[in-house]
MDTraj code that builds the backbone (N, CA, C; nanometers):
import mdtraj as md
import numpy as np

residues = "MET GLU VAL TYR ASN ARG GLY SER GLY GLN LEU VAL ASN TYR ASP LYS SER ALA VAL PHE PHE SER LYS ASN SER THR TYR GLU MET LYS SER THR VAL PRO GLU SER LEU GLY ILE GLY ASN GLU ALA LEU ALA GLU LYS TYR LEU GLY LEU PRO THR ALA LEU GLY ARG SER THR LYS GLU ALA PHE GLU TYR MET PRO SER LYS ILE LYS GLY LEU VAL ARG SER TRP SER GLY ARG GLU ALA SER CYS ALA GLY ARG GLU VAL LEU LEU LYS SER LYS ALA GLN ALA ILE THR THR TYR PRO MET SER CYS PHE LEU LEU PRO LYS SER THR CYS LYS LYS MET LYS SER THR ILE ALA ASN TYR TRP TRP GLY SER SER ALA ASN ASN ARG HIS ILE HIS".split()
xyz = np.array([
    [-2.9265, 21.8456, 10.9559],
    [-2.9855, 21.9104, 11.0704],
    [-2.9392, 22.0559, 11.0788],
    [-2.8171, 22.0803, 11.0354],
    [-2.7668, 22.2177, 11.0374],
    [-2.8482, 22.3068, 10.9444],
    [-2.8888, 22.2528, 10.8292],
    [-2.9703, 22.3294, 10.7344],
    [-3.1040, 22.3644, 10.7988],
    [-3.1633, 22.2680, 10.8690],
    [-3.2896, 22.2924, 10.9397],
    [-3.2700, 22.3996, 11.0467],
    [-3.1630, 22.3880, 11.1231],
    [-3.1355, 22.4854, 11.2298],
    [-3.1244, 22.6273, 11.1744],
    [-3.0486, 22.6421, 11.0658],
    [-3.0310, 22.7757, 11.0070],
    [-3.1604, 22.8265, 10.9448],
    [-3.2316, 22.7403, 10.8739],
    [-3.3532, 22.7817, 10.8040],
    [-3.4677, 22.8172, 10.8971],
    [-3.4831, 22.7422, 11.0054],
    [-3.5968, 22.7640, 11.0955],
    [-3.5631, 22.8560, 11.2126],
    [-3.4355, 22.8695, 11.2414],
    [-3.3971, 22.9480, 11.3582],
    [-3.4162, 22.8713, 11.4881],
    [-3.4459, 22.7424, 11.4770],
    [-3.4650, 22.6577, 11.5947],
    [-3.3497, 22.5589, 11.6053],
    [-3.3187, 22.5203, 11.7258],
    [-3.2145, 22.4217, 11.7481],
    [-3.2767, 22.2897, 11.7901],
    [-3.2193, 22.1818, 11.7431],
    [-3.2654, 22.0485, 11.7811],
    [-3.1971, 22.0102, 11.9116],
    [-3.2746, 21.9628, 12.0077],
    [-3.2191, 21.9154, 12.1336],
    [-3.1837, 21.7679, 12.1147],
    [-3.0558, 21.7412, 12.0945],
    [-3.0116, 21.6049, 12.0653],
    [-3.0257, 21.5125, 12.1857],
    [-3.0275, 21.5692, 12.3057],
    [-3.0445, 21.4867, 12.4258],
    [-3.1851, 21.4279, 12.4334],
    [-3.2836, 21.4976, 12.3767],
    [-3.4224, 21.4514, 12.3808],
    [-3.4648, 21.3830, 12.2517],
    [-3.3735, 21.3697, 12.1572],
    [-3.4080, 21.3133, 12.0266],
    [-3.3733, 21.1655, 12.0202],
    [-3.4487, 21.0921, 11.9418],
    [-3.4234, 20.9497, 11.9205],
    [-3.4728, 20.9128, 11.7814],
    [-3.4236, 20.8017, 11.7305],
    [-3.4623, 20.7539, 11.5983],
    [-3.5338, 20.6209, 11.6147],
    [-3.6437, 20.6048, 11.5430],
    [-3.7168, 20.4788, 11.5431],
    [-3.7036, 20.4141, 11.4062],
    [-3.6818, 20.2841, 11.4035],
    [-3.6693, 20.2107, 11.2786],
    [-3.7731, 20.1005, 11.2723],
    [-3.8141, 20.0670, 11.1517],
    [-3.9035, 19.9526, 11.1351],
    [-3.8214, 19.8256, 11.1509],
    [-3.8895, 19.7149, 11.1714],
    [-3.8174, 19.5881, 11.1879],
    [-3.7509, 19.5450, 11.0576],
    [-3.7915, 19.6051, 10.9461],
    [-3.7335, 19.5705, 10.8162],
    [-3.6067, 19.6492, 10.7848],
    [-3.5673, 19.7419, 10.8699],
    [-3.4467, 19.8216, 10.8465],
    [-3.3230, 19.7352, 10.8631],
    [-3.2228, 19.7648, 10.7824],
    [-3.0988, 19.6879, 10.7891],
    [-3.0168, 19.7304, 10.9106],
    [-2.9279, 19.6424, 10.9516],
    [-2.8401, 19.6726, 11.0648],
    [-2.7529, 19.7929, 11.0326],
    [-2.7064, 19.7981, 10.9082],
    [-2.6208, 19.9090, 10.8651],
    [-2.6926, 20.0434, 10.8810],
    [-2.8184, 20.0479, 10.8388],
    [-2.8952, 20.1719, 10.8501],
    [-2.9176, 20.2079, 10.9965],
    [-2.9477, 20.1061, 11.0780],
    [-2.9736, 20.1305, 11.2199],
    [-2.8508, 20.1842, 11.2926],
    [-2.7329, 20.1555, 11.2418],
    [-2.6124, 20.2049, 11.3083],
    [-2.5616, 20.3358, 11.2484],
    [-2.5745, 20.3546, 11.1171],
    [-2.5188, 20.4759, 11.0558],
    [-2.6058, 20.6001, 11.0736],
    [-2.7367, 20.5868, 11.0667],
    [-2.8240, 20.7050, 11.0757],
    [-2.8113, 20.7745, 11.2114],
    [-2.8262, 20.7046, 11.3234],
    [-2.8110, 20.7745, 11.4526],
    [-2.6706, 20.8327, 11.4709],
    [-2.5711, 20.7595, 11.4215],
    [-2.4333, 20.8068, 11.4342],
    [-2.4121, 20.9355, 11.3542],
    [-2.4652, 20.9402, 11.2328],
    [-2.4464, 21.0596, 11.1495],
    [-2.5257, 21.1792, 11.2026],
    [-2.6404, 21.1540, 11.2652],
    [-2.7206, 21.2628, 11.3217],
    [-2.6740, 21.3032, 11.4612],
    [-2.5999, 21.2144, 11.5248],
    [-2.5518, 21.2435, 11.6596],
    [-2.6594, 21.2297, 11.7657],
    [-2.7525, 21.1367, 11.7440],
    [-2.8597, 21.1156, 11.8419],
    [-2.8675, 20.9689, 11.8791],
    [-2.9400, 20.9413, 11.9868],
    [-2.9528, 20.8055, 12.0361],
    [-3.0468, 20.7211, 11.9520],
    [-3.0441, 20.5932, 11.9789],
    [-3.1318, 20.4997, 11.9098],
    [-3.2652, 20.4917, 11.9824],
    [-3.3490, 20.3982, 11.9459],
    [-3.4863, 20.3860, 11.9957],
    [-3.4969, 20.3976, 12.1474],
    [-3.6016, 20.4644, 12.1903],
    [-3.6299, 20.4797, 12.3330],
    [-3.7747, 20.4391, 12.3559],
    [-3.8027, 20.3106, 12.3454],
    [-3.9409, 20.2628, 12.3459],
    [-4.0104, 20.2725, 12.4808],
    [-3.9369, 20.2646, 12.5881],
    [-4.0013, 20.2618, 12.7194],
    [-4.0354, 20.4015, 12.7710],
    [-3.9919, 20.5039, 12.7014],
    [-4.0132, 20.6396, 12.7496],
    [-4.1521, 20.6908, 12.7146],
    [-4.1892, 20.7986, 12.7831],
    [-4.3160, 20.8653, 12.7545],
    [-4.2861, 21.0081, 12.7127],
    [-4.3727, 21.0629, 12.6283],
    [-4.3617, 21.2015, 12.5866],
    [-4.4992, 21.2637, 12.6004],
    [-4.5092, 21.3736, 12.6730],
    [-4.6364, 21.4387, 12.7042],
    [-4.7344, 21.3417, 12.7700],
    [-4.6803, 21.2497, 12.8501],
    [-4.7637, 21.1549, 12.9228],
    [-4.8108, 21.0363, 12.8419],
    [-4.7702, 21.0278, 12.7154],
    [-4.8124, 20.9174, 12.6292],
    [-4.6931, 20.8298, 12.5947],
    [-4.7172, 20.7009, 12.5704],
    [-4.6078, 20.6139, 12.5281],
    [-4.5516, 20.6621, 12.3941],
    [-4.4187, 20.6584, 12.3784],
    [-4.3589, 20.7034, 12.2528],
    [-4.3866, 20.6063, 12.1397],
    [-4.4050, 20.4807, 12.1714],
    [-4.4373, 20.3815, 12.0691],
    [-4.5380, 20.2832, 12.1274],
    [-4.6369, 20.2493, 12.0481],
    [-4.7378, 20.1528, 12.0913],
    [-4.7053, 20.0166, 12.0324],
    [-4.7185, 19.9147, 12.1142],
    [-4.7028, 19.7795, 12.0636],
    [-4.8332, 19.7323, 12.0019],
    [-4.8503, 19.6043, 11.9964],
    [-4.9746, 19.5498, 11.9411],
    [-5.0917, 19.5688, 12.0360],
    [-5.0632, 19.5748, 12.1643],
    [-5.1700, 19.5835, 12.2637],
    [-5.1848, 19.7263, 12.3160],
    [-5.2858, 19.7966, 12.2662],
    [-5.3123, 19.9306, 12.3186],
    [-5.3707, 19.9210, 12.4594],
    [-5.4300, 19.8062, 12.4903],
    [-5.4844, 19.7848, 12.6246],
    [-5.3724, 19.7952, 12.7283],
    [-5.2597, 19.7323, 12.7002],
    [-5.1457, 19.7384, 12.7921],
    [-5.0832, 19.8776, 12.7946],
    [-5.0788, 19.9432, 12.6790],
    [-5.0156, 20.0752, 12.6698],
    [-5.0892, 20.1800, 12.7524],
    [-5.2223, 20.1669, 12.7635],
    [-5.3011, 20.2669, 12.8347],
    [-5.3557, 20.2159, 12.9671],
    [-5.3010, 20.1068, 13.0172],
    [-5.3465, 20.0508, 13.1443],
    [-5.3165, 20.1443, 13.2613],
    [-5.2224, 20.2334, 13.2433],
    [-5.1877, 20.3265, 13.3508],
    [-5.3009, 20.4250, 13.3795],
    [-5.3855, 20.4543, 13.2825],
    [-5.4897, 20.5560, 13.3006],
    [-5.5947, 20.5160, 13.4038],
    [-5.6576, 20.3972, 13.3931],
    [-5.7539, 20.3589, 13.4980],
    [-5.6886, 20.3504, 13.6361],
    [-5.5645, 20.3038, 13.6399],
    [-5.4938, 20.2939, 13.7682],
    [-5.4702, 20.4318, 13.8289],
    [-5.4347, 20.5268, 13.7444],
    [-5.4097, 20.6629, 13.7920],
    [-5.5380, 20.7262, 13.8451],
    [-5.6483, 20.7059, 13.7739],
    [-5.7769, 20.7604, 13.8181],
    [-5.8210, 20.6937, 13.9478],
    [-5.8016, 20.5617, 13.9561],
    [-5.8379, 20.4896, 14.0781],
    [-5.7581, 20.5423, 14.1970],
    [-5.6298, 20.5718, 14.1757],
    [-5.5467, 20.6277, 14.2819],
    [-5.5946, 20.7649, 14.3265],
    [-5.6349, 20.8476, 14.2300],
    [-5.6892, 20.9797, 14.2635],
    [-5.8146, 20.9672, 14.3483],
    [-5.9066, 20.8839, 14.3019],
    [-6.0338, 20.8664, 14.3727],
    [-6.0091, 20.8103, 14.5123],
    [-5.9154, 20.7177, 14.5237],
    [-5.8827, 20.6602, 14.6543],
    [-5.8293, 20.7684, 14.7488],
    [-5.7513, 20.8613, 14.6944],
    [-5.6976, 20.9684, 14.7796],
    [-5.8063, 21.0662, 14.8237],
    [-5.9154, 21.0745, 14.7488],
    [-6.0262, 21.1635, 14.7845],
    [-6.1282, 21.0965, 14.8756],
    [-6.1234, 20.9639, 14.8873],
    [-6.2313, 20.8898, 14.9529],
    [-6.2512, 20.9272, 15.0997],
    [-6.1487, 20.9717, 15.1684],
    [-6.1636, 21.0079, 15.3086],
    [-6.2344, 21.1407, 15.3294],
    [-6.2441, 21.2188, 15.2254],
    [-6.3039, 21.3519, 15.2366],
    [-6.4536, 21.3466, 15.2098],
    [-6.5256, 21.4238, 15.2862],
    [-6.6685, 21.4406, 15.2582],
    [-6.6811, 21.5595, 15.1643],
    [-6.7365, 21.5364, 15.0477],
    [-6.7511, 21.6449, 14.9505],
    [-6.8957, 21.6514, 14.9042],
    [-6.9403, 21.7712, 14.8803],
    [-7.0754, 21.7893, 14.8267],
    [-7.0768, 21.7417, 14.6819],
    [-7.1948, 21.7373, 14.6259],
    [-7.2091, 21.6978, 14.4858],
    [-7.1265, 21.7907, 14.3963],
    [-7.1332, 21.9198, 14.4226],
    [-7.0569, 22.0171, 14.3441],
    [-6.9068, 21.9976, 14.3639],
    [-6.8663, 21.9652, 14.4853],
    [-6.7254, 21.9411, 14.5144],
    [-6.6720, 21.8204, 14.4401],
    [-6.7516, 21.7126, 14.4381],
    [-6.7112, 21.5932, 14.3637],
    [-6.7003, 21.6237, 14.2146],
    [-6.7942, 21.7035, 14.1641],
    [-6.7918, 21.7395, 14.0221],
    [-6.6643, 21.8160, 13.9874],
    [-6.6280, 21.9107, 14.0715],
    [-6.5071, 21.9899, 14.0471],
    [-6.3834, 21.9008, 14.0500],
    [-6.3754, 21.8118, 14.1480],
    [-6.2613, 21.7204, 14.1557],
    [-6.2520, 21.6329, 14.0315],
    [-6.3649, 21.5750, 13.9906],
    [-6.3641, 21.4875, 13.8740],
    [-6.3251, 21.5619, 13.7470],
    [-6.3823, 21.6796, 13.7274],
    [-6.3537, 21.7542, 13.6047],
    [-6.2116, 21.8096, 13.6017],
    [-6.1622, 21.8546, 13.7149],
    [-6.0296, 21.9162, 13.7161],
    [-5.9168, 21.8140, 13.7168],
    [-5.9392, 21.6990, 13.7743],
    [-5.8315, 21.6006, 13.7863],
    [-5.8527, 21.4775, 13.6983],
    [-5.9608, 21.4036, 13.7223],
    [-5.9815, 21.2756, 13.6537],
    [-5.9999, 21.2930, 13.5032],
    [-6.0823, 21.3877, 13.4638],
    [-6.1043, 21.4061, 13.3203],
    [-5.9835, 21.4692, 13.2526],
    [-5.9046, 21.5454, 13.3272],
    [-5.7843, 21.6056, 13.2698],
    [-5.6825, 21.4987, 13.2307],
    [-5.6782, 21.3895, 13.3059],
    [-5.5855, 21.2802, 13.2753],
    [-5.6190, 21.2178, 13.1404],
    [-5.7475, 21.2106, 13.1093],
    [-5.7904, 21.1390, 12.9888],
    [-5.8018, 21.2263, 12.8644],
    [-5.8090, 21.3566, 12.8792],
    [-5.8382, 21.4443, 12.7659],
    [-5.7352, 21.4335, 12.6537],
    [-5.6083, 21.4516, 12.6837],
    [-5.5067, 21.4505, 12.5789],
    [-5.4906, 21.3124, 12.5140],
    [-5.4762, 21.2044, 12.5918],
    [-5.4638, 21.0731, 12.5275],
    [-5.5840, 21.0371, 12.4396],
    [-5.7046, 21.0759, 12.4842],
    [-5.8234, 21.0421, 12.4055],
    [-5.8350, 21.1283, 12.2802],
    [-5.7687, 21.2424, 12.2772],
    [-5.7702, 21.3236, 12.1556],
    [-5.6706, 21.2700, 12.0530],
    [-5.5749, 21.1895, 12.0985],
    [-5.4727, 21.1352, 12.0085],
    [-5.5007, 20.9914, 11.9655],
    [-5.5603, 20.9122, 12.0531],
    [-5.5787, 20.7696, 12.0274],
    [-5.7216, 20.7267, 12.0556],
    [-5.7627, 20.6223, 11.9898],
    [-5.8893, 20.5570, 12.0203],
    [-5.8582, 20.4532, 12.1277],
    [-5.9048, 20.4784, 12.2482],
    [-5.8733, 20.3889, 12.3596],
    [-5.9593, 20.2636, 12.3539],
    [-5.9070, 20.1515, 12.4049],
    [-5.9862, 20.0287, 12.4099],
    [-6.1098, 20.0466, 12.4979],
    [-6.2176, 19.9781, 12.4615],
    [-6.3426, 19.9883, 12.5375],
    [-6.3238, 19.9461, 12.6826],
    [-6.2424, 19.8437, 12.7047],
    [-6.2226, 19.7950, 12.8418],
    [-6.1569, 19.9021, 12.9290],
    [-6.0644, 19.9770, 12.8736],
    [-5.9993, 20.0851, 12.9477],
    [-6.1003, 20.1940, 12.9814],
    [-6.1831, 20.2296, 12.8835],
    [-6.2858, 20.3327, 12.9056],
    [-6.3877, 20.2880, 13.0097],
    [-6.4262, 20.1594, 13.0060],
    [-6.5235, 20.1080, 13.1031],
    [-6.4688, 20.1143, 13.2448],
    [-6.3404, 20.0800, 13.2612],
    [-6.2793, 20.0849, 13.3946],
    [-6.2785, 20.2275, 13.4487],
    [-6.2410, 20.3214, 13.3626],
    [-6.2368, 20.4616, 13.4069],
    [-6.3770, 20.5123, 13.4378],
    [-6.4722, 20.4785, 13.3520],
    [-6.6108, 20.5222, 13.3712],
    [-6.6668, 20.4658, 13.5016],
    [-6.6369, 20.3398, 13.5292],
    [-6.6851, 20.2753, 13.6506],
    [-6.6284, 20.3429, 13.7755],
    [-6.4993, 20.3704, 13.7752],
    [-6.4356, 20.4357, 13.8900],
    [-6.4942, 20.5743, 13.9134],
    [-6.5112, 20.6498, 13.8053],
    [-6.5659, 20.7855, 13.8158],
    [-6.7108, 20.7816, 13.8635],
    [-6.7906, 20.6898, 13.8073],
    [-6.9318, 20.6791, 13.8467],
    [-6.9455, 20.6382, 13.9925],
    [-6.8633, 20.5442, 14.0373],
    [-6.8693, 20.5019, 14.1777],
    [-6.8366, 20.6172, 14.2717],
    [-6.7392, 20.6975, 14.2349],
    [-6.7070, 20.8132, 14.3190],
    [-6.8203, 20.9158, 14.3136],
    [-6.8711, 20.9395, 14.1948],
    [-6.9773, 21.0398, 14.1774],
    [-7.1010, 21.0052, 14.2588],
    [-7.1420, 20.8799, 14.2528],
    [-7.2650, 20.8390, 14.3214],
    [-7.2414, 20.7948, 14.4647],
    [-7.1176, 20.8018, 14.5129],
    [-7.0903, 20.7748, 14.6532],
    [-7.0728, 20.6286, 14.6867],
    [-7.0421, 20.5454, 14.5887],
    [-7.0239, 20.4035, 14.6154],
    [-6.8824, 20.3778, 14.6658],
    [-6.8710, 20.2883, 14.7622],
    [-6.7402, 20.2464, 14.8113],
    [-6.7449, 20.0967, 14.8356],
    [-6.6339, 20.0406, 14.8809],
    [-6.6298, 19.8965, 14.9048],
    [-6.7234, 19.8570, 15.0187],
    [-6.7405, 19.9447, 15.1177],
    [-6.8212, 19.9131, 15.2354],
    [-6.9700, 19.9381, 15.2165],
    [-7.0034, 20.0432, 15.1441],
    [-7.1459, 20.0695, 15.1265],
    [-7.1727, 20.1206, 14.9855],
    [-7.2851, 20.0802, 14.9332],
    [-7.3212, 20.1184, 14.7968],
    [-7.4465, 20.2048, 14.8012],
    [-7.4457, 20.3088, 14.7215],
    [-7.5606, 20.3974, 14.7123],
    [-7.6356, 20.3701, 14.5834],
    [-7.7643, 20.3802, 14.5894],
    [-7.8469, 20.3601, 14.4705],
    [-7.8691, 20.4955, 14.4062],
    [-7.8550, 20.5018, 14.2758],
    [-7.8770, 20.6289, 14.2066],
    [-7.9928, 20.6193, 14.1106],
])
top = md.Topology()
chain = top.add_chain()
for i, resn in enumerate(residues, 1):
    res = top.add_residue(resn, chain, resSeq=i)
    for name in ("N", "CA", "C"):
        top.add_atom(name, md.element.get_by_symbol(name[0]), res)
traj = md.Trajectory(xyz[None], top)
């Protein structure tokens, strides 16, 4: 790491660094590599740039936070009367911003996309639990 630091002129932030190992790695390797580098071991539950640092087998579970986050946003806007243009600005600036980066990195499950699309469409067309609008 010192060679990298000198060559690039950049310093590694060891507090934010972690090492990931495959399940086939030996116990010896899992203990010596982090120790020699001076960094922590796996940090699977953490997020980086809003994305999970490691995905399990179920991408559906990994990205379940996105529809929930959009639903929360829309719920917070529901008390406000907004024009069509106002709703468009809210959706583009907030709801679509949540999805842009993750969708550029990963192929999201169809079910996750359908939930987000449904929430956005219901807000756009003025549908709520009490009354539904026809579009």
